[in-house]
C-alpha positions as CSV (number, residue, x, y, z in Angstrom):
1,M,-30.3,32.6,12.9
2,I,-31.3,29.7,10.6
3,H,-27.9,29.8,8.9
4,R,-26.2,29.6,12.3
5,I,-28.3,26.6,13.3
6,L,-27.6,24.9,9.9
7,L,-23.9,25.6,10.2
8,S,-23.8,24.3,13.7
9,G,-25.5,21.1,12.6
10,L,-23.2,20.6,9.7
11,L,-20.1,21.1,11.9
12,T,-21.4,18.6,14.4
13,I,-21.8,16.0,11.6
14,F,-18.4,16.8,10.2
15,F,-16.6,16.5,13.6
16,S,-18.5,13.3,14.4
17,F,-17.5,11.8,11.1
18,S,-13.9,12.9,11.7
19,A,-13.8,11.3,15.1
20,F,-15.2,8.1,13.7
21,A,-12.6,8.1,10.9
22,A,-9.8,8.7,13.4
23,D,-11.0,5.8,15.5
24,S,-11.2,3.5,12.4
25,N,-7.7,4.4,11.5
26,A,-6.5,3.8,15.0
27,D,-8.1,0.4,15.0
28,A,-6.6,-0.4,11.6
29,W,-3.1,0.6,12.7
30,Q,-3.5,-1.5,15.9
31,T,-4.5,-4.5,13.8
32,L,-1.4,-4.0,11.6
33,R,0.9,-3.7,14.6
34,E,-0.5,-6.9,16.0
35,G,0.0,-8.9,12.8
36,R,-3.7,-9.2,12.1
37,A,-3.5,-7.1,8.9
38,V,-1.0,-6.2,6.1
39,L,-0.2,-2.9,4.4
40,M,-0.2,-3.1,0.6
41,L,0.9,-0.1,-1.2
42,R,1.4,1.2,-4.7
43,H,5.0,2.2,-5.5
44,A,5.9,5.8,-5.1
45,L,5.8,8.3,-8.0
46,A,7.3,7.0,-11.3
47,P,6.0,9.2,-14.1
48,G,4.3,7.6,-17.0
49,T,2.0,4.6,-17.6
50,G,2.8,0.9,-18.1
51,D,6.3,0.0,-19.2
52,P,8.4,0.7,-22.3
53,A,8.3,-1.8,-25.2
54,N,11.9,-2.8,-24.4
55,F,11.1,-3.5,-20.7
56,D,13.5,-5.9,-19.0
57,V,12.9,-6.8,-15.3
58,N,16.7,-7.1,-14.8
59,D,17.5,-3.7,-16.3
60,C,16.2,-0.6,-14.5
61,S,17.2,1.6,-17.5
62,T,14.4,-0.1,-19.5
63,Q,11.8,0.7,-16.9
64,R,9.8,3.6,-15.5
65,N,11.6,4.6,-12.4
66,L,11.0,6.8,-9.4
67,N,11.8,10.5,-9.9
68,A,13.1,12.8,-7.1
69,T,9.5,13.2,-5.7
70,G,9.0,9.4,-5.8
71,R,12.3,8.8,-3.9
72,E,11.2,11.5,-1.3
73,Q,7.8,9.8,-1.0
74,A,9.4,6.4,-0.3
75,R,11.6,7.9,2.4
76,A,8.5,9.5,4.0
77,W,7.1,6.1,4.9
78,K,9.6,5.5,7.7
79,P,8.7,8.4,9.9
80,F,5.0,7.9,9.1
81,L,5.1,4.3,10.1
82,E,7.1,5.1,13.2
83,S,4.5,7.6,14.2
84,Q,2.1,4.6,14.2
85,G,4.4,2.5,16.4
86,I,5.9,0.5,13.5
87,T,9.7,0.6,13.6
88,E,10.5,-2.5,11.5
89,A,8.6,-4.7,9.1
90,R,8.8,-7.7,6.8
91,V,8.8,-6.1,3.4
92,F,7.9,-7.9,0.2
93,S,8.1,-6.3,-3.2
94,S,7.5,-6.6,-6.9
95,Q,10.7,-7.2,-8.9
96,W,10.1,-3.9,-10.8
97,C,12.8,-1.3,-10.0
98,R,10.2,1.3,-9.0
99,C,8.8,-1.1,-6.4
100,L,12.1,-2.3,-5.1
101,D,13.3,1.4,-4.9
102,T,10.2,2.3,-2.9
103,A,10.6,-0.7,-0.6
104,R,14.2,0.0,0.0
105,G,13.7,3.7,0.4
106,M,11.2,3.0,3.2
107,N,14.1,1.6,5.2
108,M,11.8,-0.6,7.3
109,G,13.7,-3.9,6.9
110,E,15.1,-6.4,4.5
111,V,13.2,-6.5,1.2
112,T,12.2,-9.8,-0.3
113,E,11.2,-10.1,-4.0
114,W,7.8,-11.8,-4.6
115,P,7.1,-12.3,-8.4
116,S,3.4,-12.5,-7.5
117,L,3.5,-8.8,-6.8
118,N,4.9,-8.0,-10.3
119,S,2.7,-5.9,-12.5
120,F,0.3,-7.6,-14.8
121,F,-0.7,-4.3,-16.5
122,G,0.6,-5.6,-19.8
123,N,-0.8,-9.1,-19.4
124,R,-4.1,-9.0,-17.5
125,G,-4.6,-12.7,-18.0
126,D,-2.0,-13.3,-15.2
127,G,-3.8,-11.2,-12.7
128,S,-6.1,-13.8,-11.1
129,A,-3.3,-16.3,-10.6
130,Q,-0.9,-13.8,-9.2
131,T,-3.6,-12.4,-6.8
132,R,-4.3,-16.0,-5.6
133,Q,-0.6,-16.6,-5.1
134,T,-0.1,-13.4,-3.2
135,I,-3.0,-14.3,-0.9
136,S,-1.5,-17.8,-0.3
137,L,2.0,-16.4,0.4
138,V,0.7,-13.8,2.9
139,N,-1.5,-16.3,4.6
140,G,1.4,-18.7,4.9
141,L,3.6,-16.2,6.8
142,G,4.2,-16.9,10.4
143,V,3.9,-14.6,13.3
144,G,6.4,-11.7,13.3
145,A,6.9,-8.1,12.5
146,P,4.2,-6.3,10.5
147,V,4.0,-7.1,6.8
148,I,4.3,-4.6,4.0
149,L,3.7,-5.4,0.3
150,V,5.0,-3.0,-2.3
151,S,3.3,-3.5,-5.7
152,H,1.4,-1.8,-8.5
153,Q,-2.0,-0.2,-9.0
154,V,-3.3,-3.2,-10.9
155,N,-2.3,-5.7,-8.3
156,T,-3.7,-3.6,-5.4
157,T,-6.9,-3.0,-7.3
158,A,-7.3,-6.7,-8.2
159,L,-6.9,-7.7,-4.6
160,T,-8.8,-4.9,-2.8
161,G,-11.0,-3.1,-5.3
162,V,-9.2,0.1,-4.3
163,Y,-7.6,2.3,-7.0
164,P,-4.6,3.7,-5.1
165,S,-2.7,6.8,-6.0
166,P,1.1,6.5,-6.3
167,N,2.5,6.0,-2.8
168,E,-0.9,5.2,-1.3
169,G,-1.5,2.0,0.7
170,V,-4.4,0.0,2.1
171,I,-4.4,-1.8,5.4
172,I,-6.1,-5.2,4.8
173,G,-7.3,-7.5,7.5
174,L,-6.0,-11.1,7.7
175,P,-6.5,-13.7,6.6
176,L,-6.4,-12.4,3.0
177,S,-9.1,-13.7,0.7
178,E,-10.5,-12.9,-2.7
179,D,-13.0,-10.7,-0.8
180,P,-10.7,-9.0,1.7
181,R,-11.5,-6.6,4.5
182,V,-10.0,-3.2,3.6
183,L,-9.6,-1.4,7.0
184,T,-8.4,1.9,5.7
185,R,-6.4,3.8,3.1
186,V,-3.1,5.5,4.2
187,S,-0.3,7.6,2.9
188,P,2.4,9.8,4.4
189,G,1.4,13.4,4.5
190,R,-2.3,12.8,4.3
């Protein structure tokens, strides 16, 4: 009998938390649709860490690139975003091939390269300046379709404090600041 009461109590707490999380996600998605938030995501799966010593931003053969799973993950964003009422977006990306390929694979709109979204994994000293520039660029955007930023783990963590998995995003309230409001974490298939 006591086990049944305990189990009932635990289930009530679990379902109450699940309902709260679902409401929070619904509010975050609404905020993104209305242009009061942005979605910043880490590129899809590109096995490895950092970049090779011969890295050249203009030559994808010198970079870590999306594998088949990563390309599939990038394509999964379109139906995922559409299920949340987002059919097009203003998409900004790091110039790294794995980010551009993720952004283009999402097929949510024209992709614009923003150097401030480039990885500073190999040069952490550039991180603060790039983060401030990204904040300024986003806050300077006019009204329009939802905004998606495709970048790297270090950039996302520097801005939000969140350590995203590959292909994971965070919805961040606007205006952006150095102490942003992270509304929720999202990813297709989760």
